[in-house]
C-alpha positions as CSV (number, residue, x, y, z in Angstrom):
1,M,-17.0,-16.5,33.4
2,S,-14.2,-17.3,35.2
3,T,-11.3,-14.7,35.2
4,S,-9.1,-17.0,33.4
5,T,-11.6,-17.7,30.6
6,R,-11.8,-13.9,30.3
7,I,-8.0,-13.4,30.0
8,H,-8.0,-16.1,27.3
9,I,-11.0,-14.6,25.2
10,Q,-9.0,-10.9,25.6
11,L,-5.7,-12.2,24.4
12,S,-7.3,-14.1,21.4
13,S,-8.9,-11.0,20.2
14,A,-6.0,-9.2,20.5
15,G,-3.9,-11.8,18.5
16,H,-5.8,-11.4,15.3
17,P,-3.8,-8.8,12.8
18,E,-6.2,-9.6,10.4
19,R,-8.7,-7.3,12.4
20,V,-6.5,-4.2,11.9
21,A,-6.1,-4.8,8.1
22,G,-9.3,-2.6,7.4
23,P,-8.1,0.5,9.4
24,L,-4.3,0.4,8.4
25,L,-6.0,0.0,4.6
26,V,-7.9,3.1,5.1
27,L,-4.8,5.0,6.9
28,G,-2.3,3.5,3.8
29,G,-5.0,4.9,1.1
30,A,-5.2,8.5,2.7
31,A,-1.6,8.7,2.9
32,F,-0.9,7.6,-0.6
33,F,-3.6,9.9,-1.9
34,A,-1.8,12.9,0.0
35,G,1.6,12.3,-0.6
36,G,0.7,11.7,-4.3
37,A,-1.0,15.4,-4.2
38,I,2.0,17.3,-2.7
39,H,4.7,15.1,-4.7
40,P,7.0,17.9,-6.3
41,G,7.1,17.8,-9.8
42,D,10.1,18.5,-12.6
43,S,10.3,21.5,-15.2
44,G,9.7,18.7,-17.9
45,K,13.5,20.2,-19.5
46,G,16.7,18.8,-19.9
47,S,17.9,15.1,-19.3
48,K,16.3,12.7,-16.9
49,V,18.8,12.9,-14.6
50,S,18.0,17.2,-14.4
51,Q,14.7,16.5,-13.7
52,L,15.4,13.8,-11.0
53,H,17.5,16.5,-9.5
54,D,14.6,19.5,-9.4
55,M,12.6,17.0,-7.6
56,L,15.6,16.1,-5.0
57,V,15.8,19.6,-4.1
58,D,12.5,20.5,-3.8
59,S,10.9,21.5,-0.4
60,M,8.3,19.0,-0.5
61,W,10.4,15.9,-1.0
62,Y,10.6,15.1,2.3
63,P,6.8,15.5,3.2
64,S,5.8,13.9,0.1
65,H,7.8,11.1,0.3
66,A,7.5,10.5,4.3
67,L,3.7,10.0,3.5
68,L,4.3,7.6,0.7
69,L,6.6,5.4,2.9
70,A,4.2,5.6,5.5
71,A,1.3,4.4,3.0
72,M,3.3,1.5,1.9
73,A,4.4,0.6,5.4
74,C,0.4,0.4,6.3
75,F,-0.5,-1.3,2.9
76,A,2.3,-3.7,3.7
77,A,0.8,-4.5,6.8
78,A,-2.6,-4.4,5.9
79,I,-2.1,-7.1,3.3
80,L,-0.2,-9.2,5.8
81,G,-3.1,-8.9,8.2
82,F,-5.6,-9.6,5.6
83,R,-3.4,-12.8,4.7
84,R,-4.3,-13.8,8.0
85,R,-8.2,-14.2,7.3
86,G,-9.9,-17.2,6.8
87,G,-12.0,-18.0,4.1
88,L,-10.1,-16.5,1.4
89,G,-10.0,-19.4,-1.2
90,S,-7.0,-20.8,-2.4
91,A,-6.7,-18.0,-5.4
92,V,-6.9,-15.2,-3.4
93,A,-4.7,-16.6,-0.7
94,T,-2.0,-17.4,-3.1
95,V,-2.3,-13.5,-4.5
96,T,-2.6,-12.1,-1.3
97,G,0.9,-13.9,-0.4
98,V,2.7,-13.1,-3.3
99,V,1.4,-9.2,-2.9
100,S,2.1,-9.2,0.7
101,V,6.0,-9.9,-0.4
102,I,6.1,-7.3,-3.2
103,A,4.6,-4.8,-0.3
104,V,7.3,-5.6,2.1
105,V,9.8,-5.1,-0.9
106,A,8.2,-1.8,-2.1
107,T,8.3,-0.3,1.5
108,I,12.0,-1.0,1.8
109,G,12.6,0.5,-1.7
110,M,10.3,3.8,-0.9
111,T,12.5,3.9,2.4
112,L,15.9,4.2,0.1
113,H,13.7,6.6,-2.0
114,L,13.2,9.0,1.0
115,F,16.5,9.6,1.6
116,A,17.6,10.1,-1.8
117,A,17.5,13.3,-1.5
118,L,20.6,13.2,0.4
119,G,22.4,12.7,-2.9
120,A,21.3,15.6,-4.8
121,D,24.2,17.0,-5.2
122,G,25.9,14.2,-6.5
123,I,23.8,14.3,-9.6
124,A,23.5,18.2,-9.8
125,G,26.2,18.2,-13.1
126,G,23.8,15.6,-15.0
127,E,26.2,12.6,-13.9
128,K,24.6,9.6,-13.9
129,T,26.1,8.3,-10.2
130,L,25.1,5.3,-8.0
131,L,22.3,7.3,-6.8
132,Y,20.7,7.7,-10.1
133,H,21.0,4.1,-11.1
134,M,19.6,2.7,-7.6
135,Q,16.3,5.0,-8.0
136,T,16.1,4.1,-11.7
137,W,16.0,0.2,-10.7
138,N,13.6,1.1,-8.0
139,E,11.3,3.0,-10.1
140,T,11.4,0.7,-13.1
141,I,11.3,-2.6,-11.3
142,V,9.9,-2.3,-7.8
143,D,7.1,0.2,-7.9
144,P,5.7,-1.4,-11.1
145,L,5.6,-4.6,-9.4
146,W,3.7,-3.2,-6.7
147,G,1.6,-1.2,-8.8
148,L,0.6,-4.7,-10.8
149,G,0.2,-6.3,-7.5
150,I,-2.0,-4.0,-6.0
151,A,-4.1,-4.1,-9.2
152,T,-4.1,-7.7,-9.2
153,L,-5.2,-8.1,-5.4
154,A,-8.3,-5.3,-5.9
155,V,-9.3,-7.9,-9.2
156,A,-9.2,-10.9,-7.0
157,G,-10.7,-9.4,-3.8
158,G,-13.3,-7.6,-5.7
159,L,-14.5,-10.8,-7.9
160,T,-14.5,-13.1,-4.4
161,R,-16.0,-9.7,-2.5
162,T,-13.2,-10.8,0.3
163,L,-11.5,-7.3,-0.6
164,G,-14.0,-4.7,-1.8
165,N,-16.4,-5.5,-4.4
166,P,-16.9,-5.5,-8.3
167,I,-17.3,-1.7,-8.0
168,T,-14.0,-0.9,-6.2
169,L,-12.4,-3.6,-8.4
170,A,-12.1,-1.0,-10.9
171,L,-10.7,1.8,-8.9
172,G,-7.6,-0.5,-7.4
173,L,-7.2,-2.1,-11.2
174,V,-6.9,1.3,-13.0
175,G,-5.1,2.7,-10.1
176,G,-2.5,0.0,-10.1
177,L,-2.1,0.1,-13.7
178,A,-1.3,3.5,-14.1
179,Y,0.9,3.5,-11.0
180,A,2.8,0.5,-12.7
181,L,3.2,2.1,-16.3
182,A,4.0,5.7,-15.1
183,S,6.5,4.1,-13.0
184,A,8.2,1.5,-15.6
185,T,8.8,4.5,-18.0
186,I,9.4,7.4,-15.9
187,A,13.4,7.2,-15.9
188,F,13.5,7.0,-20.0
189,T,10.7,9.2,-21.3
190,D,8.0,12.0,-20.1
191,R,5.0,10.4,-22.2
192,F,3.5,8.5,-19.4
193,D,4.0,10.9,-16.5
194,A,0.2,12.1,-16.6
195,L,-0.8,8.8,-15.4
196,F,0.9,9.5,-12.0
197,P,-2.7,11.2,-10.9
198,L,-4.7,8.4,-11.8
199,A,-2.7,6.6,-9.9
200,S,-4.0,8.3,-6.6
201,L,-7.3,6.2,-7.8
202,I,-5.2,3.5,-5.6
203,G,-5.9,5.5,-2.5
204,I,-9.3,5.8,-3.0
205,W,-9.6,2.2,-3.9
206,A,-8.0,1.5,-0.3
207,V,-10.1,3.9,1.9
208,V,-13.3,2.1,0.3
209,A,-11.9,-1.3,0.5
210,G,-11.0,-1.0,4.0
211,L,-14.1,0.7,5.3
212,M,-15.9,-2.2,4.0
213,M,-13.6,-5.0,5.4
214,S,-13.5,-3.3,8.8
215,P,-16.9,-3.8,10.6
216,R,-16.7,-7.5,9.3
217,K,-15.8,-10.2,11.7
218,S,-13.2,-12.6,11.1
219,R,-13.9,-15.6,9.4
220,S,-11.6,-17.6,11.4
221,G,-14.1,-18.2,14.3
222,G,-11.0,-16.8,16.8
223,S,-13.0,-15.0,19.4
224,A,-16.7,-14.6,20.7
225,S,-19.1,-11.7,20.5
226,A,-20.1,-9.5,23.0
227,P,-23.7,-10.8,23.2
228,D,-22.0,-14.4,23.4
229,L,-19.6,-13.2,26.2
230,D,-22.9,-11.6,28.1
231,R,-24.7,-14.8,27.7
232,A,-22.0,-17.0,29.1
233,E,-21.5,-14.4,32.2
234,T,-25.0,-14.9,32.5
235,S,-25.0,-18.9,32.6
236,N,-22.0,-19.0,35.0
């Protein structure tokens, strides 16, 4: 095998982002689970503004949301990579395309959410500042869309076995719906706050689905396998 051919194969192999989708999904799932586990809570007393203030000044705000931001970024990158795989089918490809956009927007939203603690003093007196309204919009619109997107992707990927299987499907579906409902209502009522721990199933789904996807070869046929390279080298 000539040197130029080897270089071409190496570049071709490195240029397939779909191959890192599995590992990124695993990392994202682990970070999502860990970030949710240490997420600060509130006293459950007073107004919603006061409850938000309690969380913003908690020492675990930054560690928790740094992990969640890392999770969101990994999810977005993994979904974008998964989108590049071949053989997804039109329905799964469409779902993946839509969810990838939502995932990128959610990552931006989580970045703003991470630094929300800088404005904690502004709402210390219970006043609904711009910060409070921004957090409300993010939690009631962007986060629920992300949860619904994950649930939809888990269903589409599980049924077609392109991302997980019918068993892992349940993890992503339940976790995504729980996250969507809890996020959409958190600014208005405490009734569904108990669903947030259930949303951790998203992390478990991502880890399992990512591990199942990682060993698989891309169906796009982008590069040769190791045995193929050995045979080609021998023949040359």
